[in-house]
C-alpha positions in Angstrom: -19.3 71.7 67.9 -19.3 68.0 69.9 -19.1 69.0 73.4 -18.0 64.8 74.9 -20.2 63.7 76.8 -22.1 67.1 78.1 -24.2 67.1 75.0 -25.6 63.8 75.4 -28.3 64.2 76.8 -30.7 66.8 77.7 -30.7 66.4 81.3 -27.1 66.7 81.7 -25.0 69.9 82.4 -21.8 71.2 81.1 -19.1 72.4 84.1 -20.0 74.9 83.0 -24.0 74.6 83.6 -24.8 75.2 79.8 -26.9 72.8 78.3 -25.8 72.1 75.3 -28.6 70.7 73.7 -30.6 73.6 73.7 -27.9 75.8 72.2 -27.7 73.3 69.3 -31.2 74.7 69.0 -31.3 77.6 68.9 -28.8 77.6 66.6 -30.6 76.0 64.0 -33.4 78.6 64.2 -30.3 80.8 63.7 -29.7 78.7 60.2 -33.7 79.1 59.6 -34.6 81.4 56.1 -35.4 84.7 57.5 -38.7 86.1 59.7 -39.3 89.4 60.9 -42.5 90.6 62.2 -44.2 94.1 63.6 -46.8 95.7 65.0 -49.3 98.7 65.0 -52.1 99.9 66.9 -54.6 98.4 64.8 -52.6 95.3 63.0 -49.4 93.1 63.3 -47.8 91.4 60.0 -45.2 89.0 59.5 -43.5 88.6 56.4 -40.7 85.3 55.9 -37.6 84.1 52.7 -39.2 81.3 52.1 -36.7 79.5 50.7 -36.7 76.1 48.0 -34.2 72.8 48.3 -34.3 72.5 44.8 -34.7 74.2 41.3 -37.9 71.5 40.8 -39.2 71.4 44.0 -42.3 73.8 45.5 -40.7 76.7 48.1 -41.1 75.9 51.9 -44.6 77.8 53.8 -43.3 79.2 56.3 -46.6 81.2 57.9 -49.4 79.3 58.9 -52.8 80.4 60.5 -54.2 79.2 63.9 -57.5 80.7 64.8 -58.9 84.3 62.9 -57.1 85.7 65.1 -54.2 84.3 65.8 -51.2 82.9 62.9 -47.2 82.1 62.8 -44.4 82.4 60.9 -41.6 80.1 61.8 -37.9 79.5 61.5 -36.2 76.2 61.9 -37.7 73.0 61.5 -40.8 73.1 59.8 -41.3 68.9 61.0 -41.2 70.5 64.2 -43.0 73.5 63.9 -46.0 71.7 62.3 -45.8 70.0 66.0 -46.8 72.5 67.4 -49.3 74.1 64.9 -51.3 71.2 65.8 -50.9 72.0 69.6 -52.3 76.0 69.4 -54.7 75.0 66.9 -56.5 72.5 69.2 -56.0 75.0 72.0 -57.9 77.5 70.5 -60.2 75.5 69.3 -60.7 73.3 72.9 -61.2 77.3 74.6 -63.3 78.6 71.7 -66.1 74.7 72.6 -65.9 75.2 75.8 -66.2 79.2 76.2 -67.4 80.3 73.3 -64.3 83.0 72.6 -61.5 83.8 71.4 -58.3 82.2 73.0 -56.0 85.2 74.1 -53.7 85.0 72.0 -50.9 85.5 75.1 -52.2 82.7 77.1 -51.7 80.2 74.2 -48.9 81.3 74.1 -47.4 81.2 78.1 -49.4 76.8 77.6 -46.7 76.1 74.0 -43.8 78.2 76.1 -44.6 75.3 78.8 -44.7 72.7 76.5 -41.4 73.7 74.9 -39.7 73.7 78.6 -41.3 70.4 79.1 -38.7 68.8 76.4 -35.8 70.8 78.1 -35.8 68.8 81.3 -36.7 65.0 80.3 -34.7 62.3 79.4 -35.3 60.8 76.1 -36.4 63.7 74.5 -34.6 66.9 72.6 -35.8 70.9 72.4 -38.0 71.6 69.3 -35.9 72.9 66.9 -37.9 76.2 66.2 -38.8 79.6 66.8 -42.6 81.2 66.6 -43.0 84.9 65.9 -46.8 84.7 67.1 -49.4 87.4 66.4 -52.7 87.7 67.7 -55.6 90.8 67.6 -57.7 90.2 70.5 -58.9 92.6 73.4 -58.6 95.8 71.2 -55.0 94.9 71.0 -52.3 93.7 68.9 -49.8 91.4 69.9 -46.3 90.4 68.4 -44.6 87.4 70.5 -41.1 85.1 70.1 -41.1 81.9 71.6 -37.5 79.6 71.3 -36.8 76.4 71.8 -35.6 76.6 75.3 -38.8 78.0 76.3 -39.3 81.6 76.7 -41.2 83.2 75.0 -41.1 87.6 74.5 -43.7 90.5 74.0 -42.4 92.8 71.1 -42.6 95.9 68.6 -40.7 94.6 66.7 -38.6 91.3 65.6 -37.0 88.7 63.1 -35.3 85.4 63.6 -32.9 83.1 61.6 -30.3 83.6 59.3 -28.8 86.5 58.3 -32.2 88.8 60.3 -29.5 91.2 62.4 -30.0 93.6 59.3 -33.5 93.2 59.4 -33.2 94.2 63.0 -31.3 97.0 62.8 -33.6 98.0 59.8 -36.5 97.3 62.4 -34.7 98.8 65.5 -34.1 102.6 63.5 -38.0 103.2 62.8 -39.7 101.1 65.6 -40.9 104.4 67.1 -42.9 105.2 64.0 -44.9 101.5 63.7 -47.6 102.2 66.5 -49.3 104.5 64.5 -48.9 103.8 60.6 -51.4 101.9 59.0 -51.6 98.5 57.3 -49.7 99.1 54.2 -46.6 100.9 55.3 -47.1 99.0 57.9 -46.3 96.1 55.3 -43.7 98.0 53.5 -41.8 97.9 56.3 -42.0 94.3 56.5 -40.4 93.9 53.6 -37.6 96.6 53.7 -36.1 95.3 56.0 -36.7 91.6 54.5 -35.1 92.6 51.8 -32.3 94.6 54.1 -32.1 90.8 55.2 -31.9 88.7 51.8 -29.0 90.2 50.2 -28.0 89.4 46.2 -31.0 87.2 46.9 -33.9 88.7 45.0 -37.4 88.9 46.3 -40.3 87.5 44.4 -44.0 87.2 44.9 -42.9 83.7 45.1 -40.5 83.7 48.3 -42.0 86.2 49.6 -44.5 85.3 52.4 -46.5 87.8 54.3 -49.7 87.3 56.5 -51.7 90.1 58.5 -54.2 90.5 61.1 -55.5 93.4 63.1 -58.8 95.6 63.8 -61.5 93.9 62.0 -59.0 92.4 59.8 -59.1 88.4 60.2 -55.7 86.4 59.8 -55.2 86.1 56.3 -51.6 84.7 54.0 -51.3 87.4 50.8 -50.8 86.0 48.1 -48.4 86.2 45.2 -50.1 89.3 43.2 -50.1 91.2 46.5 -47.5 90.5 47.7 -46.2 91.5 43.7 -47.8 94.5 44.5 -45.5 95.8 47.6 -42.4 94.4 46.2 -43.1 96.8 43.0 -43.7 99.8 45.4 -40.5 99.4 47.1 -38.6 98.8 43.2 -40.3 102.2 42.6 -38.8 104.1 45.6 -35.6 102.8 45.6 -36.0 103.9 41.3 -36.7 108.0 42.7 -34.0 107.6 45.0 -32.5 107.3 43.3 -32.4 109.1 40.0 -32.6 111.8 42.6 -29.4 111.1 44.1 -28.0 111.2 40.0 -30.0 114.4 39.8 -27.6 115.8 43.0 -24.8 114.7 41.5 -25.4 116.8 38.4 -25.9 119.7 39.9 -23.1 119.0 42.4 -20.8 118.7 39.0 -22.1 121.8 37.4 -21.4 123.8 40.3 -17.8 122.3 40.4 -17.5 123.0 37.3 -19.1 126.8 36.9 -16.7 127.9 40.4 -14.0 126.1 38.2 -14.8 128.4 35.1 -15.1 131.7 37.4 -11.6 131.0 38.8 
């Protein structure tokens, strides 16, 4: 992807009006492990696929707590995410110290977008190579935002980022109209099912799946592995029941065909 003199600095435009350093940073997000978020009227959920760099190493964390009412899931460079996480925590602590209340999720996301955008217009810097899904609950409403290295931020009903995230987005697009009325348990199950769609042949376990929830009367919480396993077991059980139903239907079809042949 080398672009000669046009990608040597963040402030140099190509003849087509493109900033290649930003595109490289967005590629870093696209090649990260899958992270997805979805929300209902009462809760917001993020689900991530965590990978380990080696068989002897632990799985890389992809979900972090910002405050009691807010948290993030990341895809891309984890080191860059730590810098942005520290910034968000400082913003929420400062607001709580001065005003004695929680900082609205939309405000901290706007501040984060401005911080990311500054790195796209000053020489000697590079964009942050990480994308964030920010979930929160404040003002009686749930929130889900996506931020990108370019400084853009968007609000979503459901969204997925990272490698092979298109399959997860397809699942979310098919089902998102039902999300607003769902309870927490059903919402988490939809999130895990969407992650399974994008995982391909990779087996989902309690060690490589991360889930966090926040909502009405629910502080931001990263679920423990044993709780994650319960959701995985429910999905496996549901899939098993569907397979059995399909097998029974196939057997009935075969019996009907055999009966028709005998009658003929």
